[in-house]
C-alpha positions in Angstrom: -16.2 -51.3 22.2 -16.9 -54.2 24.6 -16.4 -52.3 27.9 -19.0 -49.5 27.7 -22.0 -48.5 25.6 -23.0 -45.0 24.4 -24.5 -44.3 27.8 -21.2 -45.1 29.6 -22.5 -48.4 30.9 -21.4 -52.0 30.3 -23.3 -53.5 27.3 -26.2 -55.7 28.5 -26.4 -59.2 26.9 -29.2 -61.7 27.5 -28.4 -65.4 26.9 -31.3 -67.8 26.4 -30.5 -71.5 26.6 -32.3 -74.4 28.3 -29.0 -76.1 29.3 -27.6 -74.6 32.5 -24.1 -75.7 31.8 -24.1 -73.8 28.5 -25.5 -70.7 30.2 -22.9 -70.8 32.9 -19.9 -71.2 30.7 -20.9 -68.5 28.2 -22.0 -66.1 30.9 -18.7 -66.4 32.8 -16.7 -65.9 29.6 -18.6 -62.7 28.6 -18.5 -61.3 32.2 -14.8 -61.6 32.1 -14.9 -59.5 29.0 -16.7 -56.7 31.0 -20.2 -57.4 29.7 -23.3 -57.3 31.9 -24.9 -60.7 31.3 -28.3 -62.2 32.2 -28.7 -65.9 31.6 -32.3 -67.2 31.2 -33.4 -70.9 30.8 -36.5 -70.5 28.7 -38.1 -68.3 26.1 -41.2 -67.1 28.0 -39.2 -66.0 31.0 -36.8 -64.2 28.7 -39.6 -62.3 27.0 -41.0 -61.1 30.3 -37.5 -60.1 31.6 -36.5 -58.1 28.5 -39.8 -56.1 28.6 -38.7 -54.9 32.1 -35.0 -54.4 31.2 -34.3 -54.6 27.4 -30.9 -56.0 26.6 -28.7 -54.6 23.8 -28.0 -58.0 22.4 -29.5 -61.5 22.6 -27.7 -64.8 22.3 -30.5 -67.4 21.5 -30.5 -71.2 21.4 -32.9 -72.8 18.9 -33.7 -76.2 20.3 -35.6 -75.5 23.6 -38.8 -77.1 25.1 -42.1 -75.3 25.1 -40.9 -72.4 22.9 -38.0 -72.8 20.5 -35.6 -70.1 19.4 -37.4 -69.3 16.2 -40.7 -68.6 18.1 -38.8 -66.4 20.6 -37.1 -64.4 17.9 -40.5 -64.0 16.1 -42.1 -62.6 19.3 -39.2 -60.2 19.8 -39.4 -58.9 16.2 -43.2 -58.3 16.6 -42.7 -56.2 19.8 -42.3 -52.5 18.9 -40.0 -51.9 21.9 -37.8 -55.0 21.3 -37.7 -55.5 17.5 -34.4 -53.6 16.9 -32.4 -55.6 19.5 -30.0 -57.8 17.5 -30.4 -61.6 17.9 -27.5 -64.0 17.4 -28.6 -67.6 17.1 -26.2 -70.1 18.8 -27.2 -73.6 17.8 -25.9 -77.1 17.1 -28.2 -77.1 14.0 -25.9 -76.6 11.0 -28.3 -77.2 8.1 -28.5 -74.3 5.6 -32.3 -74.4 5.9 -32.1 -73.6 9.6 -29.7 -70.8 9.0 -31.8 -69.2 6.3 -34.9 -69.5 8.5 -33.0 -67.8 11.3 -32.0 -64.9 9.1 -35.5 -64.6 7.5 -37.2 -64.5 11.0 -34.9 -61.6 12.0 -31.7 -63.0 13.3 -28.6 -60.8 12.9 -26.1 -63.6 12.9 -25.7 -67.4 13.4 -23.0 -69.3 15.3 -22.8 -73.1 15.1 -22.0 -75.2 18.2 -19.4 -76.1 19.2 -18.0 -72.6 18.9 -14.8 -70.8 19.6 -15.1 -68.2 22.3 -13.1 -65.6 20.4 -15.4 -66.1 17.5 -18.4 -65.4 19.7 -16.7 -62.3 21.1 -15.9 -61.0 17.6 -19.5 -61.4 16.5 -20.9 -60.0 19.7 -18.7 -56.9 19.3 -19.8 -56.5 15.6 -23.5 -56.7 16.4 -23.2 -54.3 19.4 -21.4 -51.8 17.2 -24.1 -52.0 14.6 -26.8 -51.7 17.2 -25.2 -48.6 18.7 -24.8 -47.1 15.2 -28.5 -47.6 14.6 -29.2 -45.8 17.9 -27.0 -43.0 16.7 -28.9 -42.8 13.4 -32.2 -42.7 15.4 -30.9 -39.8 17.5 -29.6 -38.1 14.4 -33.1 -38.4 12.8 -34.7 -36.9 15.9 -32.3 -34.0 15.6 -33.3 -33.6 12.0 -37.0 -33.5 13.0 -36.3 -30.7 15.4 -34.6 -28.7 12.7 -37.6 -29.2 10.4 -39.9 -28.0 13.2 -37.8 -24.9 13.3 -38.4 -24.4 9.6 -34.9 -25.4 8.6 -35.9 -27.4 5.5 -32.6 -27.8 3.7 -30.0 -30.3 4.8 -26.8 -28.5 5.5 -23.4 -29.4 4.2 -22.4 -30.6 7.7 -25.5 -32.9 7.9 -24.7 -34.3 4.4 -21.2 -35.0 5.6 -22.6 -36.9 8.5 -24.9 -39.0 6.3 -21.9 -39.7 4.0 -19.8 -40.7 6.9 -22.5 -43.2 8.1 -22.8 -44.6 4.5 -19.0 -44.9 4.5 -19.0 -46.7 7.8 -21.5 -49.3 6.4 -19.3 -49.7 3.3 -16.1 -50.1 5.4 -17.1 -53.6 6.4 -16.1 -54.6 2.8 -12.3 -54.2 2.6 -12.3 -54.2 -1.2 -14.4 -51.1 -1.9 -11.8 -48.4 -1.4 -13.0 -45.0 -2.6 -16.1 -46.6 -4.2 -18.6 -44.0 -2.8 -16.6 -41.0 -3.9 -16.3 -42.4 -7.4 -19.9 -43.4 -7.9 -20.9 -39.9 -6.7 -18.9 -38.3 -9.5 -20.0 -40.9 -12.1 -23.7 -40.3 -11.3 -23.3 -36.5 -11.5 -21.6 -36.4 -14.9 -23.9 -39.0 -16.3 -27.0 -37.1 -15.2 -25.5 -33.9 -16.5 -24.9 -35.5 -19.9 -28.5 -36.7 -20.0 -29.6 -33.1 -19.2 -27.4 -31.7 -22.0 -29.0 -34.2 -24.5 -32.4 -33.1 -23.2 -33.4 -36.7 -22.4 -35.9 -37.5 -19.7 -36.6 -33.8 -19.1 -39.9 -34.7 -17.5 -38.0 -36.8 -14.8 -35.2 -34.3 -14.1 -35.7 -31.1 -12.3 -33.2 -28.4 -11.4 -32.1 -30.4 -8.3 -31.7 -33.8 -9.9 -27.9 -33.6 -10.5 -27.2 -32.5 -6.9 -29.6 -34.9 -5.4 -28.2 -37.9 -7.2 -24.7 -36.8 -6.2 -25.7 -36.7 -2.5 -28.0 -39.7 -2.6 -25.8 -42.2 -4.5 -23.7 -43.1 -1.4 -26.8 -44.6 0.1 -27.2 -47.3 -2.6 -25.7 -50.1 -0.4 -26.7 -48.8 3.0 -28.7 -52.0 3.5 -25.5 -54.1 3.5 -24.9 -52.9 7.1 -27.5 -55.6 8.1 -26.0 -58.4 6.0 -24.0 -60.9 8.2 -20.3 -60.9 7.8 -20.2 -64.6 7.0 -22.0 -63.7 3.7 -20.8 -60.1 3.0 -17.2 -61.0 3.4 -17.2 -64.5 2.0 -14.1 -65.3 0.0 -15.7 -67.0 -3.0 -19.0 -67.5 -4.8 -22.2 -67.3 -2.7 -24.5 -70.3 -2.5 -28.1 -69.7 -3.9 -29.4 -69.4 -0.3 -26.6 -66.9 0.6 -27.3 -64.8 -2.5 -31.0 -64.6 -1.6 -29.9 -63.1 1.7 -27.4 -60.8 0.0 -30.2 -59.5 -2.3 -32.2 -58.3 0.7 -29.8 -55.4 1.1 -32.0 -53.5 -1.4 -35.1 -53.9 0.7 -33.3 -53.3 4.0 -31.8 -50.0 2.6 -35.0 -48.7 1.2 -37.0 -49.7 4.4 -34.5 -47.8 6.5 -34.8 -44.6 4.4 -38.6 -45.0 4.2 -38.6 -44.6 7.9 -36.9 -41.2 7.4 -39.3 -40.4 4.6 -42.2 -40.7 6.9 -40.8 -37.8 8.9 -39.7 -35.8 5.8 -42.2 -36.7 3.1 -41.3 -33.7 0.9 -37.6 -34.2 0.9 -36.5 -35.0 -2.6 -33.1 -36.2 -1.5 -34.5 -38.9 0.8 -37.0 -40.0 -1.9 -34.1 -40.4 -4.4 -32.1 -42.3 -1.8 -35.1 -44.8 -1.4 -35.3 -45.3 -5.2 -31.6 -45.8 -5.6 -31.1 -48.2 -2.7 -34.1 -50.3 -3.7 -33.8 -50.4 -7.5 -30.1 -50.1 -8.5 -30.1 -53.9 -9.2 -33.2 -53.8 -11.5 -32.6 -54.5 -15.2 -34.0 -52.9 -18.3 -35.3 -56.3 -19.4 -37.1 -57.0 -16.1 -34.8 -59.7 -14.9 -33.3 -57.8 -12.0 -34.3 -57.6 -8.3 -36.0 -57.0 -5.9 -39.2 -56.1 -7.8 -38.5 -57.2 -11.4 -39.1 -53.7 -12.8 -38.4 -53.1 -16.4 -37.7 -50.2 -18.8 -39.2 -46.9 -17.7 -40.8 -48.4 -14.6 -37.3 -48.4 -13.0 -36.6 -44.9 -11.5 -34.2 -42.9 -13.6 -31.8 -42.3 -10.8 -31.5 -46.1 -10.3 -30.9 -46.6 -14.0 -28.0 -44.1 -13.8 -26.7 -45.7 -10.6 -26.7 -49.1 -12.2 -24.2 -48.1 -14.8 -22.0 -46.2 -12.3 -22.0 -49.1 -9.9 -21.3 -51.7 -12.5 -18.5 -49.7 -14.1 -16.8 -49.2 -10.7 -17.2 -52.9 -9.8 -15.6 -53.9 -13.1 -12.7 -51.4 -12.7 -12.1 -52.5 -9.1 -10.1 -55.4 -7.7 -12.1 -58.0 -5.8 -11.1 -61.2 -4.0 -12.6 -63.1 -6.9 -11.2 -61.1 -9.8 -8.5 -58.6 -10.9 -9.6 -55.1 -12.0 -10.7 -54.9 -15.6 -9.4 -52.3 -18.0 -11.4 -49.3 -18.9 -11.9 -50.6 -22.4 -13.1 -54.0 -21.2 -15.4 -52.4 -18.7 -16.9 -50.2 -21.4 -17.3 -53.2 -23.7 -19.3 -55.1 -21.0 -21.6 -52.1 -20.4 -22.2 -51.7 -24.1 -23.1 -55.4 -24.3 -25.7 -54.7 -21.7 -27.4 -52.0 -23.7 -31.2 -52.6 -23.9 -31.0 -55.7 -21.7 -29.3 -54.9 -18.4 -29.1 -51.1 -18.9 -31.3 -48.3 -20.2 -30.1 -47.9 -23.8 -30.2 -44.1 -23.7 -28.2 -43.9 -20.5 -25.6 -46.3 -22.1 -25.4 -43.9 -25.1 -24.7 -41.0 -22.8 -22.1 -43.1 -20.9 -20.4 -43.9 -24.2 -20.1 -40.2 -25.0 -18.4 -39.4 -21.7 -16.6 -42.7 -20.9 -13.3 -40.8 -21.0 -14.4 -38.7 -18.0 -15.3 -42.0 -16.2 -11.7 -43.1 -16.8 -10.3 -39.8 -15.4 -12.4 -40.2 -12.2 -11.4 -43.9 -11.8 -7.7 -43.1 -12.1 -7.8 -40.1 -9.9 -9.6 -41.8 -7.1 -8.0 -45.2 -7.2 -6.2 -46.1 -4.0 
């Protein structure tokens, strides 16, 4: 990944640091790894340079005279042509407040000085991979627009496979998830089918609801592609500050899909993907996130997804827990009836919990 980009050229990295020795050492290291590198000693000069030749990645110091790293990053994120370039902060500041500020202002990652060169290389490779993936998504969206202009309004099976593959790529950063996407697809479909059979929520379920939720459910955690590895892959409990950053995956996912929705405002699959990605952590009692929605204000697809996602998480092995039995998982979901979960969806789940067990066992790696 670190020798060429998608255009067949060496990836271009800009390093911004007011200490010439730091620039020289890091530049020489990255050049040896076959990157194209441009060192810059101050923020204003860097902003001018990147408007002429935008880099694919920025390594940014925080403590600099005239214009600190936070200000530089803020200017980058306000520029329509530069805002998608990933910024990795490299700083001697190791206070959690500085790290949270860096992420909130738009930083993609944070490395504390003194650093290990191999760590820098690993994080650079990761962010470049994500950046190129985003470019591929953008190109893919442009292709979809051309198809719509040709009056091809339905997403084909091959396109759905591509979307699923991209969701799977985002999920693959978490080594514990296994066949999670495949399982929640099936959970959501059978649960929505049971609700249809019971003639519940008929005003919210059209003829395409079951198929749409099957196709859209893999997008529920697509926003996690933008969560830093240091948080997403942490072995242990997150700090309150880290959890606040983790929670932003709901907004990041829905914002990404909203950009697609602007192009395809009548596409029900995309609309459902937005609702699921944003609201699958809302609670029936209003104590969830990100919007604190309650009861029927939570989209039905997200209420269904909440049970599918929690059941699969309970049944799966994680670094912090063993897999729970089917019986224990059902017990926990039933305990959440009317507080965490929609009571009617829980009732439907209870009637078909045996089918959940069959899916779980058949798709467990």
